[in-house]
C-alpha positions as CSV (number, residue, x, y, z in Angstrom):
1,M,0.0,0.0,0.0
2,P,1.3,3.5,-0.7
3,H,2.8,5.2,2.3
4,I,1.9,8.8,3.1
5,A,4.0,11.0,5.4
6,V,2.0,13.7,7.2
7,I,3.9,16.6,8.9
8,G,2.1,17.8,12.0
9,A,-0.2,16.0,14.5
10,G,-2.7,18.7,15.1
11,I,-6.3,18.3,14.1
12,T,-5.7,18.9,10.4
13,G,-2.9,16.4,10.2
14,T,-4.8,13.8,12.3
15,T,-8.1,14.1,10.3
16,T,-6.0,13.8,7.1
17,A,-4.3,10.7,8.4
18,Y,-7.6,9.2,9.5
19,A,-9.2,9.9,6.1
20,L,-6.2,8.5,4.2
21,L,-6.1,5.4,6.3
22,K,-9.8,4.7,5.6
23,R,-9.0,4.9,1.9
24,G,-6.4,2.1,2.3
25,Y,-3.1,4.1,2.6
26,T,-0.5,3.5,5.3
27,V,0.2,6.7,7.1
28,S,3.0,8.1,9.4
29,I,2.6,11.4,11.2
30,F,5.7,13.3,12.2
31,E,5.3,15.5,15.3
32,K,8.1,17.6,16.9
33,H,6.4,17.6,20.3
34,P,6.4,14.7,22.7
35,Y,2.7,14.2,22.2
36,A,0.2,14.8,19.4
37,A,-2.3,17.7,19.6
38,M,-0.3,19.8,22.0
39,E,-0.8,23.3,20.4
40,T,-3.7,25.3,19.1
41,S,-5.7,22.1,18.1
42,F,-5.9,21.3,21.8
43,A,-7.7,24.4,23.1
44,N,-9.3,27.4,21.4
45,G,-12.5,29.3,21.2
46,G,-14.8,26.3,21.0
47,Q,-16.6,27.3,17.8
48,L,-17.6,25.3,14.8
49,S,-18.6,27.6,12.0
50,A,-21.0,26.8,9.2
51,S,-21.9,30.3,8.2
52,N,-20.1,33.0,10.2
53,A,-17.1,32.9,7.9
54,E,-16.0,36.5,8.2
55,V,-12.5,37.2,6.8
56,W,-10.5,39.4,9.1
57,N,-9.0,41.6,6.3
58,N,-11.8,44.0,5.8
59,I,-11.8,47.8,5.5
60,P,-13.1,48.6,9.0
61,T,-10.5,46.3,10.5
62,I,-7.5,47.7,8.7
63,F,-8.4,51.3,9.6
64,K,-9.1,50.4,13.2
65,G,-5.9,48.3,13.2
66,L,-3.9,51.5,12.5
67,K,-5.5,53.1,15.6
68,W,-5.2,50.0,17.7
69,M,-1.7,48.9,16.6
70,L,0.2,49.9,19.7
71,K,-2.5,49.5,22.2
72,P,-1.8,46.3,24.2
73,D,-5.5,45.8,25.2
74,S,-7.0,46.4,21.8
75,P,-8.9,43.6,19.8
76,L,-6.1,43.8,17.2
77,Y,-2.6,44.3,18.4
78,I,0.4,44.5,16.0
79,K,3.8,44.6,17.6
80,P,6.3,46.2,15.3
81,Q,8.8,43.5,14.1
82,P,12.1,44.0,12.1
83,S,11.1,41.1,9.8
84,L,10.8,41.3,6.0
85,P,8.3,38.4,5.8
86,F,6.1,40.1,8.4
87,V,6.2,43.5,6.6
88,R,5.4,41.8,3.4
89,F,2.5,40.0,5.1
90,L,1.0,43.3,6.3
91,L,1.4,44.9,2.9
92,Q,-0.4,42.0,1.2
93,T,-3.1,42.1,3.8
94,A,-3.6,45.8,3.2
95,A,-3.9,45.1,-0.5
96,K,-6.7,42.6,0.1
97,C,-8.7,45.0,2.2
98,N,-11.3,45.9,-0.4
99,A,-15.0,45.1,-0.9
100,N,-14.4,42.7,-3.8
101,D,-11.8,40.6,-2.1
102,Y,-13.8,40.6,1.1
103,R,-16.9,39.3,-0.5
104,A,-14.9,36.8,-2.6
105,G,-13.2,35.5,0.5
106,L,-16.5,35.2,2.4
107,R,-18.0,33.3,-0.4
108,A,-15.0,30.9,-0.7
109,N,-14.9,30.3,3.1
110,I,-18.6,29.5,3.2
111,G,-18.2,27.1,0.3
112,F,-15.3,25.4,2.1
113,F,-17.4,25.1,5.3
114,A,-20.3,23.5,3.5
115,D,-19.7,19.9,4.6
116,S,-18.1,20.5,7.9
117,M,-20.9,19.7,10.2
118,Q,-21.8,16.4,8.5
119,W,-18.2,15.2,9.0
120,F,-18.3,15.9,12.7
121,D,-21.6,14.0,12.8
122,E,-19.9,11.2,10.9
123,Y,-17.1,11.1,13.4
124,Q,-19.6,10.5,16.2
125,R,-21.3,7.8,14.2
126,D,-17.8,6.2,13.9
127,G,-17.7,6.0,17.7
128,I,-15.4,8.9,18.3
129,R,-16.5,10.5,21.5
130,F,-16.2,14.3,22.0
131,E,-18.3,17.2,23.3
132,M,-20.3,19.1,20.7
133,Y,-23.3,21.4,21.1
134,S,-25.9,22.5,18.6
135,Q,-26.9,26.0,19.7
136,G,-26.3,28.6,17.0
137,L,-24.5,31.9,17.2
138,L,-25.8,35.4,17.8
139,M,-23.7,38.3,16.6
140,A,-24.5,41.2,19.0
141,F,-23.9,44.8,17.9
142,L,-23.7,47.9,20.1
143,G,-23.9,50.2,17.0
144,E,-26.0,50.3,13.9
145,E,-23.0,51.0,11.6
146,K,-21.3,47.7,12.5
147,Y,-24.5,45.8,12.1
148,E,-25.2,47.3,8.7
149,H,-21.7,46.4,7.6
150,H,-22.3,42.7,8.4
151,A,-25.9,42.7,7.2
152,H,-24.8,44.0,3.8
153,D,-23.1,40.7,3.0
154,L,-25.8,38.3,4.3
155,D,-26.9,37.7,0.7
156,I,-23.9,35.4,0.4
157,V,-24.9,33.5,3.5
158,E,-28.5,33.3,2.4
159,A,-27.5,32.0,-1.1
160,A,-25.8,29.1,0.7
161,G,-29.1,28.2,2.4
162,L,-27.8,29.0,5.9
163,E,-30.8,31.1,7.0
164,P,-29.3,34.0,9.0
165,R,-31.9,36.0,11.0
166,R,-31.7,39.8,11.4
167,L,-32.9,40.8,14.9
168,K,-33.8,44.0,16.7
169,G,-36.0,45.1,19.6
170,D,-38.2,42.4,21.2
171,A,-37.1,39.7,18.8
172,L,-33.5,40.3,19.8
173,R,-34.3,40.0,23.5
174,E,-36.4,36.9,22.9
175,Q,-33.5,35.3,21.3
176,E,-31.2,36.1,24.2
177,P,-32.7,37.5,27.4
178,A,-29.3,38.1,28.9
179,L,-28.5,41.0,26.6
180,S,-28.3,44.5,28.0
181,D,-30.1,47.5,26.5
182,N,-26.8,48.6,25.0
183,V,-27.2,46.0,22.3
184,K,-29.0,47.6,19.3
185,A,-29.1,44.7,16.8
186,G,-28.1,41.1,16.2
187,I,-27.7,38.5,13.5
188,Y,-28.5,34.9,14.5
189,Y,-26.8,32.0,12.7
190,P,-28.8,28.8,13.5
191,F,-26.3,26.2,12.3
192,E,-23.2,27.2,14.3
193,R,-22.1,24.7,17.0
194,G,-19.9,24.6,20.0
195,I,-17.1,22.0,20.5
196,R,-14.5,21.2,23.0
197,S,-11.4,20.9,20.8
198,E,-9.6,19.3,23.8
199,T,-11.9,16.4,23.4
200,I,-12.2,16.0,19.6
201,T,-8.5,16.1,18.7
202,P,-7.3,13.6,21.3
203,A,-10.2,11.3,20.4
204,L,-9.3,11.4,16.8
205,V,-5.6,10.7,17.6
206,A,-6.6,7.7,19.7
207,R,-8.9,6.3,17.0
208,A,-6.3,6.9,14.2
209,R,-3.6,5.2,16.3
210,Q,-5.9,2.3,17.1
211,M,-6.6,1.9,13.3
212,G,-3.0,1.8,12.4
213,V,-1.7,5.4,11.9
214,E,1.9,5.5,13.0
215,F,2.5,8.6,15.2
216,K,6.2,9.4,15.3
217,E,6.1,11.9,18.2
218,N,9.2,13.8,19.4
219,T,10.4,13.4,15.8
220,P,11.0,16.8,14.1
221,F,10.9,17.0,10.3
222,E,14.3,17.8,9.0
223,G,13.9,17.9,5.2
224,V,13.1,15.8,2.2
225,V,14.8,13.7,-0.4
226,K,14.0,14.8,-3.9
227,A,14.2,13.2,-7.3
228,G,13.4,16.1,-9.6
229,D,9.9,17.1,-8.8
230,H,9.2,14.0,-6.8
231,I,9.6,13.4,-3.1
232,T,11.0,10.0,-2.3
233,A,11.6,10.3,1.5
234,V,11.5,12.5,4.5
235,K,14.4,13.2,6.8
236,T,14.2,12.9,10.5
237,P,16.7,12.5,13.4
238,D,16.0,8.7,13.1
239,G,17.1,8.8,9.4
240,R,15.3,8.8,6.1
241,I,11.8,7.3,5.8
242,L,10.6,6.4,2.4
243,C,7.2,7.7,1.3
244,D,4.9,8.0,-1.7
245,A,3.6,11.4,-0.9
246,V,4.0,14.1,1.8
247,V,1.3,16.3,3.4
248,V,2.4,19.5,5.2
249,A,-0.2,20.1,7.9
250,A,1.9,21.8,10.6
251,G,-0.4,24.7,11.4
252,V,1.5,27.9,12.1
253,W,4.8,26.1,11.6
254,S,3.9,25.1,8.0
255,A,5.8,28.1,6.5
256,R,9.0,26.9,8.2
257,V,8.4,23.3,7.0
258,A,7.7,24.5,3.4
259,K,11.1,26.2,3.4
260,Q,12.6,22.7,3.4
261,F,10.8,22.2,0.1
262,G,12.1,25.5,-1.3
263,V,8.6,27.0,-1.1
264,T,7.6,30.3,0.6
265,L,4.2,30.5,2.3
266,P,3.0,33.7,3.9
267,I,1.8,32.3,7.2
268,Q,2.1,34.4,10.3
269,P,1.2,33.5,13.9
270,G,-1.9,35.4,15.1
271,K,-2.2,34.7,18.8
272,G,-5.6,34.3,20.3
273,Y,-6.6,33.9,23.9
274,S,-9.3,32.0,25.8
275,I,-10.6,31.8,29.4
276,E,-13.3,29.6,30.9
277,Y,-15.9,29.8,33.6
278,A,-17.1,26.5,35.1
279,N,-20.0,28.3,36.7
280,P,-20.5,31.5,34.7
281,P,-22.6,34.4,36.2
282,V,-24.8,34.4,33.1
283,Q,-26.2,31.4,31.3
284,L,-26.5,32.0,27.5
285,R,-28.9,30.3,25.2
286,Q,-26.4,30.3,22.4
287,A,-22.9,31.4,21.6
288,I,-22.6,35.2,21.4
289,S,-20.2,37.3,19.4
290,F,-19.4,40.5,21.2
291,T,-18.7,42.0,17.9
292,E,-17.2,45.4,18.7
293,R,-14.8,43.7,21.2
294,K,-13.8,40.9,18.8
295,C,-14.7,38.3,21.4
296,V,-17.0,35.3,21.5
297,G,-18.7,33.6,24.4
298,T,-19.4,29.9,23.8
299,P,-21.5,27.8,26.2
300,L,-20.0,24.3,26.5
301,G,-22.4,22.4,28.6
302,S,-22.8,24.3,31.9
303,A,-19.5,26.2,31.3
304,L,-18.7,29.3,29.3
305,R,-15.6,29.9,27.2
306,L,-14.6,33.4,26.2
307,A,-12.1,33.7,23.4
308,G,-10.8,36.4,21.1
309,T,-8.3,39.1,20.1
310,M,-5.8,38.9,17.4
311,E,-2.2,39.5,18.4
312,F,0.7,39.7,15.9
313,S,3.8,39.5,18.0
314,G,5.8,36.8,16.4
315,F,6.3,33.4,18.0
316,N,5.8,34.8,21.4
317,P,4.1,32.2,23.7
318,N,3.7,34.5,26.7
319,V,0.1,35.0,28.0
320,N,-0.4,38.8,28.2
321,A,-2.4,39.6,31.3
322,V,-3.6,42.9,29.8
323,R,-5.2,41.1,26.8
324,V,-6.7,38.4,29.0
325,D,-8.3,41.2,31.1
326,A,-9.8,42.7,28.0
327,I,-11.4,39.4,27.1
328,R,-12.7,39.1,30.7
329,K,-14.4,42.5,30.5
330,A,-15.6,42.2,26.9
331,P,-19.1,41.0,27.7
332,S,-19.8,43.8,30.2
333,S,-21.3,46.2,27.6
334,F,-23.4,43.4,26.1
335,L,-24.8,41.4,29.0
336,S,-26.9,42.8,31.8
337,N,-25.3,40.9,34.7
338,W,-21.6,40.5,33.8
339,D,-19.3,41.9,36.4
340,A,-16.1,40.6,34.8
341,P,-15.3,37.8,37.2
342,E,-12.0,35.9,37.4
343,P,-12.0,32.7,35.2
344,S,-12.1,29.3,36.7
345,D,-8.8,28.1,35.1
346,E,-5.6,29.5,33.9
347,P,-5.9,31.6,30.7
348,W,-4.7,30.0,27.5
349,A,-3.1,31.4,24.4
350,G,-2.3,29.8,21.0
351,F,-1.0,30.6,17.5
352,R,-3.5,30.7,14.7
353,P,-1.9,30.2,11.2
354,M,-2.9,33.4,9.5
355,T,-2.7,34.3,5.8
356,P,-2.8,37.8,4.2
357,D,-6.3,37.2,2.6
358,S,-7.8,35.1,5.5
359,L,-8.1,32.1,3.2
360,S,-6.6,28.6,3.8
361,I,-3.7,27.3,1.9
362,V,-4.6,23.9,0.5
363,G,-3.2,22.4,-2.7
364,K,0.0,21.1,-4.2
365,L,3.2,22.4,-2.7
366,G,5.5,24.1,-5.2
367,T,6.2,22.1,-8.4
368,F,6.3,18.7,-6.7
369,D,3.9,16.1,-8.0
370,N,3.4,14.3,-4.7
371,A,3.7,17.1,-2.0
372,Y,0.7,18.9,-0.6
373,V,0.0,21.6,1.9
374,A,-3.0,21.9,4.2
375,S,-2.6,24.9,6.5
376,G,-3.4,28.6,6.9
377,H,-6.9,28.0,8.4
378,G,-6.6,31.0,10.7
379,M,-9.5,31.0,13.2
380,Y,-11.3,28.1,11.6
381,G,-8.8,25.2,12.0
382,V,-11.1,22.8,13.8
383,T,-14.0,23.6,11.6
384,L,-12.1,23.1,8.3
385,A,-10.0,20.1,9.3
386,P,-12.4,17.4,8.0
387,A,-13.1,19.2,4.7
388,T,-9.4,19.7,4.2
389,A,-8.7,16.0,4.9
390,T,-11.3,15.1,2.2
391,A,-9.6,17.4,-0.3
392,V,-6.1,16.1,0.5
393,V,-7.3,12.5,0.0
394,E,-8.7,13.5,-3.4
395,M,-5.5,15.1,-4.5
396,V,-3.4,12.2,-3.3
397,E,-5.6,9.7,-5.2
398,T,-5.9,11.7,-8.5
399,R,-2.7,13.7,-8.4
400,R,-4.9,16.7,-9.4
401,V,-6.2,19.7,-7.5
402,P,-10.0,19.9,-7.6
403,E,-11.5,23.1,-9.0
404,R,-13.2,23.9,-5.8
405,L,-9.8,24.5,-4.2
406,A,-8.8,27.3,-6.6
407,P,-9.3,30.1,-4.1
408,F,-7.0,28.3,-1.6
409,S,-4.1,27.5,-4.0
410,P,-0.6,28.1,-2.6
411,N,0.2,29.6,-6.0
412,R,-2.1,32.6,-5.6
413,F,0.7,34.4,-3.9
414,S,3.1,36.3,-6.1
415,F,6.3,34.9,-4.8
416,R,7.9,31.4,-4.4
């Protein structure tokens, strides 16, 4: 049977390995950490997105970002860095901040999300046990201008059959009684779900391992052996391991891995934070996006997880107490009885693999005929992992890139 090497044992790498194994391939996953699923796949905001596929590079964000750039407690914080790739990333992002690219990105993301929920249902039917909640998402707005900006693009969501509901006045309070009078409008997305990623990824790892995926943990990827445009083996500290194809699914580290193939990918770490309340002071009927604060509150059973902010400060793992405090206070303007309590557990921070246009990077890697990349999922890594795995299997089997992946091609960037 053909042997596939997967670089990265997060949720994208694991779902890809699981899908390949079910199609009859033998699979080895190479992970630099001592254990699989140790980084952003383990803990995050707890959201599965079917329709709230907003791309972050929109015109209001870029102008506010200039104002927020040096404010440590702002929703978007950009720490100046003497790095040419980072400067180039920011310039490419700015170039994509226009209405046409925004709508094209939104449409592409929603199309990519299309089958996500059915795959998570399929995992449960396969006997993989994890926490998932069908509850919907309410985007809450303090101002009419922000609401109108989002409502303007709901035609794309509606065309996909995702049934967003515009809410004001009594209808808004009926949807979520916990809202304060400060909230002027809302958009309810009925098909969004909540998920504990710290249950889904380890469960997938366990099932994949049980079925025969070889997890080579504590085994960093060190390069590849090439024969022209064909990869014949991967290099590790344990030596060369022969393979018939390679999939780079290393999350935010994918850009560094791709360098070993001679390919440049514009992926930058966008740090996000989350905190959790085992017994929150307010019980929400559904997840709520505190839109102006760039923060989401997701009920996970009886608990509540708050997550948000975008911090570009390089590969800096430190948890910034100022930014955690901003998340803790974010619901105060939106909920009637939120007094910004201390969280139950220690705050968490993780790196999202961000791209300049907020779209994933899924396709063939460089000019190689048997190397693929599956990364750059930004804030939607857990959501997009199963759809990405399906696409990778199709590429491995056919040696062709399906047309639906055109918006996510690694070749869309102007440099190599």
